[in-house]
N, C-alpha and C positions, 0 to 999 in steps of 0.2 A: 512300600510305596516307591514308584519310580522317581529317579532324580531328573530334574529338568534344568537346563541352562536358561535361567530367567533373563539374562542379558540378551541372549539371542532372540528370545521371544519378544522382548521389548523392542529391540532393534528392528525385528521383522515387522512389528506393528507400525512402527514409524515409517519404515521404507515404503509401505503401500500408499502413503499419503504424499510422497515426494512430488510426483507428477499427477496432474489432474485428469479425471475422466472428461471426455468431450461430449457435450449434450447438444443435440440438434433442437433448438428452440423454435425455429421457423425455417422455411425453405432455404433462406440465405443467411441465417444467423446461428452461429455455433458458440456455445459457452465453454470456456476452459474452467471447469468447476472445481476449484481448489477447496479442500477442507481447511487448509492452513498453508497459504502460499509461502510465508516467510520461513517455513521449514526447509525449503530448497536452498536459499542463500545461507541459512544457518549451518546446514550440513556442509556446504562447499567451503565456507569460511573456516569452520573448525577443522575440516580435513586438511585444508591448505596450511593452516597454522601448525598442525601436527607434523605434516611432512617437512615444513621448514624449520622445525625445532622451537618455534615460539610457544608451543604448548605441548606438554608431555602427552603420550598416548592415554594415560590414565592419571587421575588424581591431581590435576592442575587447578588453576583458578582462572575464571573468566569473569570479566566485569564489563558491563555495558549499560547505556541509557536506553530505555524503551518504555513506552506506555501501552504497548500493544503486542501484536503477534510475533514480532521478531524475538522478543524476550521469551515467549512460549516456545518458539522454534529452537532457540538456544537451549532451553531447559530440557526439551525432549531428546536432543542430541547429547547433552552433557550428562544427564543422569546415568545412563547405562555405562558411561565411560568414567564414572566416579569423579567428575570434575565438580568443584564448588562453583556455583554461579551467583554472582552479585548483580542485581538489577536496580538501577536508579530510576525512579519515576516520580511523577507528581500525582497521578491518580490511576486506579485500576478498577474496572468493573468487578462485581462480586464473583462472577464466574471465573475470570482470569486470575483473580487473586487466589481463589480456592485451588485452581490448577497449579499455580506456581508454588503454593504452600505444600501441596501433596508431593511435588517434585523436589522439595527441599531447597527452594531458591531463597537466598538472602535478599530481601527486598528493602530498599531504602526510599522512603517517601520524602520529597523535597518541597518545602513551602516556597512561595514566591520570594525573590530576592530583589531589593531595590536596584533599579537600573538595568535589570536583565529580564528578557522574556523567559517563559517557563522552560523552554528547551535549553536556553543558555544557562539557566539556574541548575538544571539537571546535569549538564556537562561540567559545570563548576564543581558540583558535589562529587561527580565521578572522578575528577582529577584528584580530589582529596583522598578518595578511597584507593586510587591507583598508587598514590604516594605511600599510603599505609601498606599496600600489597604490591611491592615492586616486581614480583615475579608473575603478576597477573597478566593474562592476555586480554587486550582490548580489541574487540572485533571491528570497531569504528564503522558501523554500518552506513553512515552517511557519506563516507569518503573512500572506503575500502573498495578497490577495483574488483575484488572477488565477488562483491554483491551483484553488480550487473553481469559479470562474467558467468555467474551461476545460471543465468537464464538462457545460456546457450543450450542447456538441456531442454528447456521448454520449447525453444525454437525448433530443435530437432524433433521433439515429440509432435509438434503441430505439423511440420512438413511431412513427416513420415505417416501421420494419421490422416491428414486432410489433403495434402498436396498443396497446390497453389491456392491462395486466397488473396483478397484485395485490400481489406481494411482491418487493422488491429486497434482495438479500443481497450484502454485500461486506466485505472486510477493511479494517481501519482502521490507518493508520500516522500520516501527517501529518493525516489527516482530510479532505483535500480531495476525494477521489473520491466517497466516499459522501455527505458533506455537500452537495457541489455538485450531484451527480446527483439526489439526492432533492429538493432545493429546486427544481431546474429542472423536474422532473417534476410537482411540485405546482403550480408556476406555470402549467403547461399543463393544469391541472384534474384531474390524476390523483392521487387520495388513496392513494398507494401506501404499503404497510406497509414501513418501512425497518428492516432487521435488520443490526446491526453485528457483525463478527467480530473479536474481540480475542484476546489470549493471556494465560495466567497469568503473573504477575509484572509486568504492565503497569499503569501508573497512569492510563491515559486515561479510564477510566470509574469511577474511585474505588476500584479494588482496591488492595491493599497493593503497594508496590514490592518486587519479588522477583527471583529468578533466571530471566530470560527465556531459554528454550532454543530458541525459534523466531524466527529472524532474519527481518527484513522485515515484522514485524507488531508492533503495540503500541509503547510508548515508556516510557522512564523519567522523562519530564517532560511537562507539559501541552503541548498544541498549540493555537496560536491559531486555526488553520483548522478545528478540530473543533467543529462546531455541534451540541452535545448535544441541542438541542431538535428536531432532525430525526428522532431515533431512537425507534422503538417498542419495540425489544427488543435486548438485547446478549447475545452468547455469548462465553465465554472457552474457547479450545481449546488443548490441550497440543501439544507437538511430536510426540508419538507418534501422536495422532489425525491431525494434519496430514500426517505422512509416510506413514502407512499408507493414508490416503485418496488421496494423490497417486499411490501405486502402483496402488491399485484403479482410479482414474480412467483411468490409462494402459492397464491391462489390459482394461478394459471398453469404453472408448470410443476409444482411440488418441490421446487428448489427453495430450501429454507436458508436464506442468506442474510448477511449483515448489511447495514446501510451503505457501506463503501461499495459493496457489490450492487446494491440498488442504484447508486449513482452511475456506475459503469454501465449497468444494463439499460438505464434510461437513454443514455447516449447511443449505445449499440443498437437498441431497438429502433430508435429514430433513424439512424444511418441505414439500417437494413430496409426500413420502410421507404426512405427517400432515394435509395440506390438499389432498386429491385434486381438489377443486373450484376450486382457486386456481392461477393461473399464476405461477410463480416464475422470476425472472431472477437469475442469479448472476454477479457480475463476477469473472473469473479474470484476475489482473493480469499474470502473466508466464509464460514458457516454462520448461521444466526443464533446458535445456542448461547453465545456470550450475551445476547441481548434480550433474553426472555424476561428479565426484570426491568428493561428499559424500552427499547424499540417495540417489542412485542407485548408490552404490558399496557392494557387499556387505561389503568390508573395513572401510570407515568405519562402516557401520551396526552391525557387530558390536561396535564400541567404544561405541556409544551405547545399544544395547538398545531403540531406539525401535520397531523392527519386531517385536520379540518381546513387547512389553508387551501385556497384556490391556486392551483399550479398550472403552468402552461404544458401543452403536449409537444412543444417544439421550442428550440432556443431562439433568441434574438441575437443579431450580430452587433458586436460592439466595435466602435472605431479604434479603440486602443485599450489595452488592459488597465491602464491607470484610471479609466473612467468607470470601472466596475464598482458597484456599491454593495454594502452588506445585505441590503434588502432585495437584491436581484435574485430571482429564482433560477434562471438558466440562461446563460449568455455564451456566445462562442466568438472566437477570433481566429482568423487564418494566420498561422504562424510561419508557414513557408520555410521550415527548417533553418531558421535564423538563430543566431546566438542572442542571449538576453541583452547584451550591451547594445546591439543594433536595434532591437525592438524598443528598448528604453529610450534610445536617441530619437526614435521616430515620433515620440510624444511632442518634443519641441518643434520638430518639422511640421507637425500637424496643428501646432498652436494649442496643444492640450496642456492645461495646468494640472499638476498632480492632484488627484482626488476631486477634481471639479465635477 
């Protein structure tokens, strides 16, 4: 029987998912259709750490906080290099938990801690593990500049494949993908209009901290890699809009995507419809296979009511982010490439009371 280099086979399989195929959904709407978007920054962050000596080429330890696809991206890069990966999380869907288990990831589940939101509780536990493993490399996805810098590769891919386009739409969690891609496109001379997609209950763009029902999108704490000055417009989308749009996207185009992609597509499709003379590119960050037991389960959906809720087909404009409520389905705000401090200060100038 012939001998094969399994490491090279695994690495090759991973490599084909680093950059997304581009799908023409409408005359002026193109989807950057990632299977696993966080694989790109995971690869760049680990490669950079290896070059700098923070992580050995093989057999090191990596520790990070993640409840989603960045953890999986790290696992897929770490496994063929024989790194031990420690992931701290508060919850995992069954599909992701199974994938991490197969890849040998050491997963630590964190319960709520008094006085801390769940992301702060995860980071507190991570610090304890880093103290126990002083040689471990911490990717620090929320603040590591290599996270947004990784998306220079996506910007190059888009410009080489499409050429000039007008509007870039994408979901925001850590902030790396949209901040990094937009900055890289503008460095190439493309004055693209950048539209962020957040969710109600997220504090990333100055909305009140609330009950986030849409996982994988938004945050309960600020993110160091989110460069607010890159954005022209921000949309906040509910779980019902995201789920129903993900269903519609699959039925109409055959793209089986997660709810974060559904949220981004809702905004991208609306922008393409209302700007027929503009070319819109929407980043779809992950596939729907993680959600077969939840988003795509009729029994699970009966318990949420997301698919039966009446949702708008366009956003309403909000005077200020601090006025956004948890029960808003879809609102937008013209950000005008301002920093978060200036936008927050505008609330008092407008006579807006926080959360009123």
